[in-house]
ROTOR-481539 format. One line per field, with one value per atom (N, C-alpha, C, O): residue number from 1; residue in three letters; atom name; z, x, y. Coordinates in nm, 4 decimals. Each point is the difference from the previous one (the first is absolute). Layout:
BEGIN
seq = [NUM,...]
type = [ala,...]
atom = [CA,...]
c3 = [Z,...]
c1 = [X,...]
c2 = [Y,...]
This chain:
BEGIN
seq = [1,1,1,1,2,2,2,2,3,3,3,3,4,4,4,4,5,5,5,5,6,6,6,6,7,7,7,7,8,8,8,8,9,9,9,9,10,10,10,10,11,11,11,11,12,12,12,12,13,13,13,13,14,14,14,14,15,15,15,15,16,16,16,16,17,17,17,17,18,18,18,18,19,19,19,19,20,20,20,20,21,21,21,21,22,22,22,22,23,23,23,23,24,24,24,24,25,25,25,25,26,26,26,26,27,27,27,27,28,28,28,28,29,29,29,29,30,30,30,30,31,31,31,31,32,32,32,32,33,33,33,33,34,34,34,34,35,35,35,35,36,36,36,36,37,37,37,37,38,38,38,38,39,39,39,39,40,40,40,40,41,41,41,41,42,42,42,42,43,43,43,43,44,44,44,44,45,45,45,45,46,46,46,46,47,47,47,47,48,48,48,48,49,49,49,49,50,50,50,50]
type = [met,met,met,met,asp,asp,asp,asp,val,val,val,val,glu,glu,glu,glu,glu,glu,glu,glu,leu,leu,leu,leu,ala,ala,ala,ala,lys,lys,lys,lys,lys,lys,lys,lys,ala,ala,ala,ala,lys,lys,lys,lys,leu,leu,leu,leu,lys,lys,lys,lys,asp,asp,asp,asp,leu,leu,leu,leu,lys,lys,lys,lys,glu,glu,glu,glu,leu,leu,leu,leu,ala,ala,ala,ala,lys,lys,lys,lys,lys,lys,lys,lys,his,his,his,his,asp,asp,asp,asp,ile,ile,ile,ile,lys,lys,lys,lys,leu,leu,leu,leu,gly,gly,gly,gly,arg,arg,arg,arg,cys,cys,cys,cys,pro,pro,pro,pro,thr,thr,thr,thr,lys,lys,lys,lys,leu,leu,leu,leu,thr,thr,thr,thr,ile,ile,ile,ile,ala,ala,ala,ala,lys,lys,lys,lys,lys,lys,lys,lys,leu,leu,leu,leu,ser,ser,ser,ser,lys,lys,lys,lys,glu,glu,glu,glu,glu,glu,glu,glu,leu,leu,leu,leu,glu,glu,glu,glu,lys,lys,lys,lys,leu,leu,leu,leu,val,val,val,val,ser,ser,ser,ser,glu,glu,glu,glu]
atom = [N,CA,C,O,N,CA,C,O,N,CA,C,O,N,CA,C,O,N,CA,C,O,N,CA,C,O,N,CA,C,O,N,CA,C,O,N,CA,C,O,N,CA,C,O,N,CA,C,O,N,CA,C,O,N,CA,C,O,N,CA,C,O,N,CA,C,O,N,CA,C,O,N,CA,C,O,N,CA,C,O,N,CA,C,O,N,CA,C,O,N,CA,C,O,N,CA,C,O,N,CA,C,O,N,CA,C,O,N,CA,C,O,N,CA,C,O,N,CA,C,O,N,CA,C,O,N,CA,C,O,N,CA,C,O,N,CA,C,O,N,CA,C,O,N,CA,C,O,N,CA,C,O,N,CA,C,O,N,CA,C,O,N,CA,C,O,N,CA,C,O,N,CA,C,O,N,CA,C,O,N,CA,C,O,N,CA,C,O,N,CA,C,O,N,CA,C,O,N,CA,C,O,N,CA,C,O,N,CA,C,O,N,CA,C,O,N,CA,C,O,N,CA,C,O]
c3 = [1.2697,0.0922,0.0208,0.0326,-0.0337,0.0042,0.1228,0.0931,-0.0699,0.0998,0.1114,0.1163,-0.1569,0.0822,0.1259,0.1222,-0.2118,0.0594,0.0695,0.1069,-0.1409,0.0407,0.1327,0.0953,-0.0701,0.1136,0.1037,0.1073,-0.1407,0.0995,0.0310,0.1152,-0.1841,0.0852,0.0675,0.0829,-0.1127,0.0937,0.1370,0.0043,0.0883,0.1282,0.0023,-0.0901,0.1650,0.0027,0.0597,-0.0589,0.1605,0.0348,-0.0882,-0.0143,-0.0584,-0.0867,-0.1513,-0.0895,0.0771,-0.0935,0.0361,-0.0807,0.2126,0.0414,0.0397,0.0298,-0.0383,0.0232,-0.1427,-0.0164,-0.0814,-0.1032,-0.0547,-0.0685,0.0863,-0.0798,0.0989,-0.0448,0.1523,0.1052,-0.0804,-0.0227,-0.0007,-0.0893,-0.0860,-0.0209,-0.0450,-0.1444,0.0378,-0.0818,0.1741,0.0584,-0.0827,-0.0447,0.0459,-0.0255,0.0988,0.1083,-0.1384,0.1195,0.0238,-0.0645,0.1247,0.0187,0.0521,-0.0059,0.0582,0.0470,0.1866,0.0836,-0.0803,0.1031,0.0369,0.1005,-0.1674,0.0051,-0.1401,-0.0576,0.0244,-0.1000,0.0167,0.0913,-0.2073,-0.0154,-0.0716,-0.0277,0.0116,-0.0397,-0.1835,-0.0659,0.0149,-0.1376,-0.0476,-0.0969,0.1976,-0.0382,0.0173,-0.0642,0.1525,0.0023,-0.1328,-0.0413,0.0022,-0.1038,-0.1276,-0.0926,0.0819,-0.1017,-0.0655,-0.1129,0.2338,-0.0224,-0.0069,-0.0364,0.0658,0.0300,-0.1885,-0.0750,0.0492,-0.1523,0.0226,0.1039,-0.2232,0.0166,0.0514,0.0639,-0.1256,0.0111,0.1589,0.0556,0.0223,0.1431,0.0650,0.1026,-0.1224,0.0450,-0.0187,0.0849,-0.2168,-0.0365,0.1024,0.0587,-0.0503,0.0849,0.1412,0.0772,-0.0439,0.1505,0.0407,0.1158,-0.1984,0.0109,-0.0148,0.0912,-0.1790,0.0015,0.1099,-0.0074,0.1271,0.1019,0.1246,0.0992]
c1 = [1.6498,0.0636,0.0820,-0.0682,0.2241,0.0511,-0.0107,-0.0589,0.1082,0.0023,0.0668,-0.0322,0.1342,0.0830,-0.0614,0.0008,-0.0556,-0.1101,-0.1022,-0.0274,-0.0475,-0.1164,0.0525,-0.0775,0.2113,0.0011,0.0911,0.0349,-0.0036,0.0416,-0.1277,-0.0039,-0.1001,-0.1135,-0.0855,-0.0781,0.0788,-0.1125,0.0943,0.1212,-0.1887,0.0672,0.0409,-0.0347,0.0948,0.0848,-0.1115,-0.0297,-0.0274,-0.1164,-0.0755,-0.0301,-0.0203,-0.0958,0.0679,-0.0753,0.1583,0.0571,0.0241,-0.0287,0.0865,-0.0089,-0.1121,0.0173,-0.1616,-0.1033,-0.0553,-0.0696,0.1245,-0.0566,0.0962,-0.0680,0.1742,0.0725,-0.0271,0.0351,-0.0853,-0.0282,-0.1509,-0.0176,-0.0517,-0.1521,0.0187,-0.0711,0.2126,0.0202,0.0990,0.0121,0.0291,0.0600,0.1717,0.0666,-0.0359,0.1363,0.1000,-0.0034,0.1046,0.0619,0.1343,0.0993,-0.0905,0.0952,0.1765,0.0833,-0.0649,0.1363,0.0083,-0.0883,0.2199,0.0419,-0.0221,-0.0647,0.1089,0.0087,-0.0542,0.0759,-0.2252,-0.0413,-0.0363,-0.0709,0.1364,-0.0099,-0.1431,-0.0567,0.0271,-0.1301,0.0022,-0.0969,0.2186,0.0239,-0.0159,-0.0706,0.1740,-0.0429,-0.1169,-0.0371,-0.0283,-0.1342,-0.1184,-0.1000,0.1417,-0.0915,0.0266,-0.0801,0.1925,0.0444,-0.0399,-0.0051,-0.0173,-0.0702,-0.1623,-0.0517,-0.0358,-0.1607,-0.0132,0.0965,-0.2068,-0.0251,-0.0256,-0.0440,0.0806,0.0033,-0.1401,-0.0075,-0.1199,-0.1363,-0.0080,-0.0380,0.0608,-0.0282,0.0778,-0.0530,0.1816,0.0641,-0.0556,0.0141,-0.0810,-0.0488,-0.1314,-0.0347,-0.0228,-0.1594,0.0761,-0.0500,0.1324,0.0476,0.0581,-0.0194,0.0935,0.0436,-0.1385,-0.0318,-0.0305,-0.1182,-0.1063,-0.0797,0.0905,-0.0974,0.0388,-0.0726]
c2 = [0.3500,-0.0196,-0.0962,-0.0972,0.0593,-0.0841,-0.0840,0.0548,-0.1906,-0.0479,0.0432,-0.0244,0.0946,0.0470,0.1104,-0.0145,0.1340,0.0743,-0.0620,0.0545,-0.1686,0.0015,-0.0892,0.0083,-0.1030,-0.0028,0.0871,-0.0491,0.1629,0.0973,0.0649,0.0434,-0.0247,0.0560,-0.0947,0.0467,-0.2308,-0.0603,-0.0307,0.0213,-0.0666,-0.0673,-0.1187,-0.0763,0.0452,-0.1198,-0.0876,-0.1039,0.1354,-0.1009,-0.0115,-0.1185,0.1863,-0.0497,-0.0427,-0.0384,0.0437,-0.0874,-0.1434,-0.0884,0.0577,-0.1044,-0.1064,-0.1182,0.2051,-0.0472,-0.0641,-0.1003,0.1927,-0.0102,-0.1500,-0.0763,0.0436,-0.0743,-0.1386,-0.1092,0.1159,-0.0949,-0.0704,-0.1197,0.2014,-0.0206,-0.1021,-0.0983,0.1437,-0.0516,-0.1557,-0.0913,0.0909,-0.1163,0.0139,-0.0934,0.2209,0.0333,-0.0298,0.0584,-0.1554,0.0308,0.0989,-0.0335,0.1161,0.1250,-0.0092,0.0905,-0.2377,0.0063,0.0594,0.0191,-0.0073,0.0580,0.1631,0.0292,0.0516,0.0866,0.1100,0.0780,-0.0978,0.0747,0.1417,0.0425,0.0449,0.1661,-0.0388,-0.1057,0.2487,0.0495,-0.0162,-0.0379,0.0732,-0.0697,-0.0921,-0.0282,-0.0691,-0.1436,-0.0582,-0.0983,0.1554,-0.0789,0.0709,-0.0588,0.1781,0.0747,-0.0513,0.0127,-0.0725,-0.0806,-0.1477,-0.0488,0.0111,-0.1393,0.0057,-0.1056,0.2124,0.0440,0.0677,0.0148,0.0074,0.0300,0.1586,0.0492,0.0219,0.1334,0.0821,0.1049,-0.2088,0.0779,-0.0213,0.1030,-0.1975,-0.0145,0.0735,0.0425,-0.0013,0.1157,0.1590,0.0880,-0.0721,0.1277,0.0070,0.1025,-0.2151,-0.0007,0.0107,0.0818,-0.1325,0.0112,0.1202,0.0371,0.0360,0.1543,0.0847,0.0763,-0.0870,0.0921,0.0326,0.0935,-0.1973,-0.0101,0.1008,0.0061]
């Protein structure tokens, strides 16, 4: 799966928590896709599979 499909399946709350864990600055209005692009693909796949 590509990043766009993984972002659609993940929850916004979970993506924000993962970004915070990695000290990634999100800006004012982050979307699921912009957060997903900043994370590694392996972590996204693990998050979606849970």
